[in-house]
N, C-alpha and C positions, 0 to 999 in steps of 0.2 A: 479633665475632659481630654479625650484622645484627639490628636491632630488629624485633620481630614486630608487625604491625598487623592487627587484625581489621577486615574490611570488611563491615559489615552491608548486604546488598543487593549483594554483590560479583559476582553472576552476571548482573545486568541490563545494559542498554545503557550507562549511565554506569559501573556497577561494573566492567565488563570493562576499560574504559579506565583507571579508577583503579588497578586491580590492576596493569596493565602499567606505569603511570607510577611506582607505588611500587617495583615490582621494578627498574625502570630507574634509580631514584635511591637505591638502597642499602638498601631495606627488604625484609623478608620478609612479603609480604601473605598473609593468611589469609581467603579469601572465605567468608562466612557467608550462607546464605539457605535458603529452604525446600528448594531442590534439594540442599543439603548436609546437610539434616536439622536446621537451626537454626530454631527457632520464635521469631521476634522478639517475638511477643506474650506469650510465656512464656519469656524468655531464660534459658538455663542458664549460670550463672556459670562452670561448669566449662569451657565452650567458650571462655571468655575468659582462662583461667588461662595464665600464661606470656606473655601479650601485653603490649606496652609502650604501646599506644595503640589506640583504636577510632575508625573512621570510620563515621559513620551516614549511609547514603544512602537509607534506607527512606522511601518516599513513593509515593502513588498519585494518578492523575489522575481516576479514576472509582471510585465505590463499588460493591462487589460482595459480596453475602452479608455475612459478618462483618467484611470489610475495609472499614471506613468511615473517613472523614477523621478522626474523633475517635479511633478505636482506633489507627490507623497513625501519625498525626502528633502525638498527645498521649500516649495511654496507652503506646504502644510506647516512646516516649522516656523516660517516667518509669520504666518497668520496666527499660530498658536501663541507665539511670543506677544503679539499685539493684543490678543484676547486676555492673556495673563496680566498685562499692564492695565487694561481696562478694568479687570476684576480685582486688581490690587494684590495679586499673588506674585511673590518675589522668588520663590524657590523652585528650581527646575532640575530634574534629573533626566538627561537626554541619552537614550540608548542608541548607539551607532553600530559600527562593526570594525574589526581590526584591519580590514583592507581599505578603509576610507582614506582616499588621497586624491589629489588633483590628477585626473587622467582623462584626457579628451576622447580616448578611443574606447573607454569602458564606462558607459553612462552610470552603471550601478555604483562603481567606486567613486566616480566624480561627484555624483549627486549626494552621496553619503558625506563626502568631505565638505561640500558646500553647505549642507545642513548643519554640520558641526561649526562651520564659520559663522553661520547666522546665530547660533547659540552663543558663541564667544562674544559676538558683537551686540548681544541683546541688552546688556546692562543688568541682567538678572543674576541671582546667586545660583550659578549653574554648576553642575557636575556632568561630565561626559563619561559614559561607560561603553567600552568596545568589546563585546563578546566575540569569540571565535566560532568554531563549529559547535552548535548547541544541540544536545540530544536529551531525551527524557520521556517521561510518560505522556503520551498523546502527541508526540512529534511525527513529522513525516519523513525525517531523515532515515531513521532505522527501518521504518515500514517500506520506504522506497528501496533501500539497499537490499532488504530481504526479498522483495518482489523481483528485483533484477538478478538476484543470486539464484532463485528457484529454477530457472530453465536449465541450469547446469553450466552455463558459459557467461562470465561476467566481463563486460567491456571496461577495462581500466582506463582512466584518463592518462594518456601517455604511458610511461613505464610504472606509474603508481609511486614515484619517488618523492613527490611533493610532501612537505611536512605539515602535519595538522596537530592541534592540541585540543581534542574534544573536551567540552565542559558540560557537566550535568546542569540541566536547567534549574535545579534547586540551588546550585551555587551561584548562578546568575541572579536569581531572585534574592538570595541572601545579600549579595553585593549591593543591589539596589536599595534594599531596606536599610543596610548599614550606612550607606552614603547619606541617607536622610537623618540618621541619628548622629552623624559626625560632621560638625561644621568645618572641620579641617579639610574635608574633601571638596569644599567650594572652590571653584576656579581651577579645578584639576581634572585631568583625563586619565582613566585607568583601563588597562586591558583586562578582560575577564576570560581567561583561558585555562585549560587543564594543566596539571602539574608537569607533564612530560611531552616532549616532541616525539611524534611517531609518524611513520610514512603512511600515505593514503592506502598503500597495499596492505599494511598491517592492520589498519582500521577495518578494511573490508574482510580480512581473514578473521579478525576478532568477532565481527558480526556473524560471519558464516559459521564459525565454531559454536557461537552462542545459540544460533538457530538450528544447529544440527544439519547444515546443508554442505554438501560437497560440490564445489563449483570450480571450473577451470577459469583462472584469471588471465584474460587475454589483453595485452597492451594494444591500445587503439590510438592512432595519431590524434592529437587535440583538434586539428582542423576538421577531421572527420566527425568527431563527437560534437563539435560546435555546429557543424552543418546539420547533424541529426537532431540536436536540441532545437535549432531554429525551425526545422521542419515540424517537430512535435509542437512547438509553441504556436505554429500557424494552424495545425490540424486539430490538436486535442486541447480542450478547455482545461483538463486536469492532467497535465503531463508530468512524468516522473522526474524530469530534469529540464533546466532552462539554461540559456546561454550564459547568464551571469553565474549560475552555480558551477557550470563547467569551467568558467574562467577562474573562479576562486579555488576549485580543486586543482587546477593546472598550476597555479602559482603558490598554493598553500595558504593556511590561515594560522599564523603564529603570533605570539606576543610575549610580554614579560609579566608573569603572574606575581612577581615580588612586590610591586607597589600596592596592589589590591590586598595582598596578604598582610602587609605591614600596616596600611592605613585603614582598611575595611574589615580585616579579620577573616578574609575569604580563604578557606583551606579547600581547594578544589579536590573532588574525589577522582581517583584514577580511573581510566577507561579500561575495564577488565572484562573478561568473558563472563564472569559471574554477574557483574553489574548489568551487562547487556542482556544476559539470559533472563533476568527478571523482567525485562521490558519487552522481549520478543517471544515470550513463552506462548502458550496456547496449545499445548499438547492435548490430545484427546484423552480424557480420563479413562484409566483402565478399570472398567466395571464389567461384571458378568453380563450386563444388559447388551453390550455392544457385540461381542462374539455370538451371543445367543440370537441376536437379531439377524446376523449374517447367516447363521445356520438355518434360522427360520425362513430366510429368503430362499435358500437352496431347496428346502422342503417345499416351499410354495411353487417353485418352478416344476418340481416333479409332480406335484398334485395337479397343477394346471395342465401339463401335457399328458397326464393320464387320461384326459378326456378327448385326446385327439382322434380316437376311434369314432367318437360321436360327432366329430367335425366341429368341436367347440373350443379348440385351443386358444384362439384369439380372445374370446369373451372370458374364458376361465382364467387366462393369464391376467386380464384386466382386474377381475374381481379378487384374484390372489395378491396382486401387487399393490392395489389401492390401500389396503390396511397397513402394508409395510411402509408405504410412503408417509402415511399419517404418523406411524410409530417413529420413523426415522426423523421426521421434522419436529417431533415432540422433544428431541434432544437438542439442547442448546449448542452442543459441540458440532452438530450438523448444521443448524440454522446459522451459526456464526460464519460459516463458509459459503453462504449464499449472498453475494454482494454484487448485484447487477450494475454494470457500467457499459457505456458505449464501446470502450476498448475491449472488454471481455467478450461482449457479443460479437464484435468484429473478428476477434481472434477465433471464436468458435465457428463462425461462418467460413472464414478462410481455411481453417483446418478441415471443416466438413467438405469443402470443395476439393481440396487436395486428396482427402481420403476417398472421395467418390471417383476421382480420376484414377487413382491407384487401383481401386477395386475393379474398375472396368478394364484396366490394362491387364490385371491378373486373370480375369475370367476370359479375356480374349486371346492372350498370348501364352499363358502358362498352364491353366487348368486343362484346356482341351488336349494337351500333350501328356501332362503328368497324371491327370485324373479325369478321364472322359466321362464317368458317371455323374460329374458335378451337376450337369444340366437337369438330370432327373430329380435330384434333390432340390434344385432350385424351383422346379415346377411344383413339387410337393409343398414347399414353403409358401409359394404364392396361392396355393389352394386353400391355405388356412384362412384367408380373408375372403374367400368366395362366398357370395350371397349377402355380404355386409356392405351397406352403402358407405361412401366416403364420409358422409356426415357422422357416422358412428365410428369409423376407423380412425379418423384424425384425432378426435378428442381422447379416445382410449389410448392411442399411440403416445400422446403427450403424458398421460398418467403412467404408462408403462416405462417410458424413458426417464421421467422424473424419479420414479421409484428406483429404477436400476442405478441411476447416478447417485441418489441419496444413500442407498445401501451398499452398492459395490465399490463406488469411489469414496463416498463420504464416511463409510465405516470400514469395510473390508480392506480397501487399499490403504487407508490412513493407518489402521492398526498394523498392517504389514510393514509400512514404512517405519513406524515407531519400533517395531520388533527387529527388523532386518536391515534397516538403513534405507536411504531414499531410493536408490536405483533397484536394489534387490526387492524392495517393497513394491515398486511399480511392477516389476516382472511377476512377483507373487500375486499381486492383485489381479493382473490380467489372467494369470493361470487359474485362479479361483473362479473368476468370472466365466472362463471357458468351460471349466469342469462342471459348473452348475448347469450349463446348457447341454450337457450330455443327456439330460433328462428329456430333451426334445426328440431324441431318437434320430436326429438329422445331422449327419457329420458336416454338412456345409454350414449349418448354423454354428456348430462348435468351432469350425475353422474361422468363420467371420468374427465370432466372439473373441477368439484369441488375438487376431490381428487388430481389429477395431478396438477391442478392450485395452490393448497396449497403448494405442494412441490416446484414448480417453483417460487412462490412468496417468500417462505422461502429462497431459494437459492439466489434470488436477494437481499433480505435483508441481508443475511449472508455475501455476497461478495461485496455488493454495486456495482454490475456490471451485465451486461446482458449476458456475455459470457457463464458462467456456466449454467444458466437456458436455454439458447438457445441450447447448446450442449445436455443437458439432454432431453429437449423437442424433438429435432430432432431425437436423438438416440431412444427414446421411441416410437415415431411415426413410424420410419422405422422398428423397431422390431415388433410392433403390426400389422402394415399394410402389411409388405412384408416378414419378416423373420419367425415369429411365430404367425400367425393369431389366434385370440381368438376362432374362430369356423372354 
């Protein structure tokens, strides 16, 4: 009969890997979390009945509501120990962190340390494991780094000289399972870290190379980043960085892998470009369907504007682009880059407002001098919507904009970036978008497509998502067409 192991926090990033490792090494894992109805702050001893051991993975990187560092890292541990005693479970593997220490100025470090002290004083058969910087399939470390690298300028914590020892989540899970198999690990604490020390700057460079991103690494004073992280924690529910994370990156996360290697048999994998590339992939597959769809989109624009003599360009454009939108969204490689969030919507609205201001500055101060006929072409453009009510124009505008972003950014620009590199791909995507609009016969539309298309292509490259460019595009179109016309 297999030993049953309760895994507190067993449905999270680390928990899923631990459950798999336990099952693969002969245990019967029992995942416990809020998703399974287990309240770790008021643990029910009945949920632990029949278990032979408990693995405690509960921990937070940011405080939210009643979930504070104190309640999760200290109070939870004390109550879990009491529940284990009531249930008659003696074996506990407690997962902490390498920076756990008494530190009144850093609550994260201090509460992790006091949680360890509660385990040591529990009277149970305990083992404490202290991971360092953990990465792997399903984490938010690599995804956040890639997201911050995409705009082309990456804010390093300080000079990026702090030392890190990244460890694969599978190696952490292996260490946890091994500690339960080896009674010699009882009453001992082990660091779980990677095999080599490397600077934070090199970690970022490795991720950038694996993701195929060129980004300028800019040193930023730690005080500035701490203030920025504090602001994000206050404003955004899902922020890419927290004060505690900045503090850990500032001082480093290092440990000694030798004891875990000797006692638990943990041979940590090296942190390499190849290892990271397998986790941050997602390249658009090179199939004939994609370039064919981009070519078809160009043809659709020409067909649509062939009817402009009949004063139907707006409607014909809608009917031409709608099928392309459906075809583009049928591709998983396009759908996977549609991830709405409050941050992406806000970025799109902000970029749309700036683009609108720049557009009005150009038509007021630049075009009248350099190209006086622009106003005539603008009046022709506004004539395309004549006779159509706003109730028709707005919904069709949404369809047109969505189709253009899905095809021109989600396919054409992405293919260009993969073939030419990031920034040349952005320029190529904007150029292709502008050339497609030659079919309109309106040079002002071509000029606008070139300038605005460059902004939307950059937004797509910076966020690796279609939401921000779509919101920016739609907001700009609505402002130019309905709110503050150019003429």
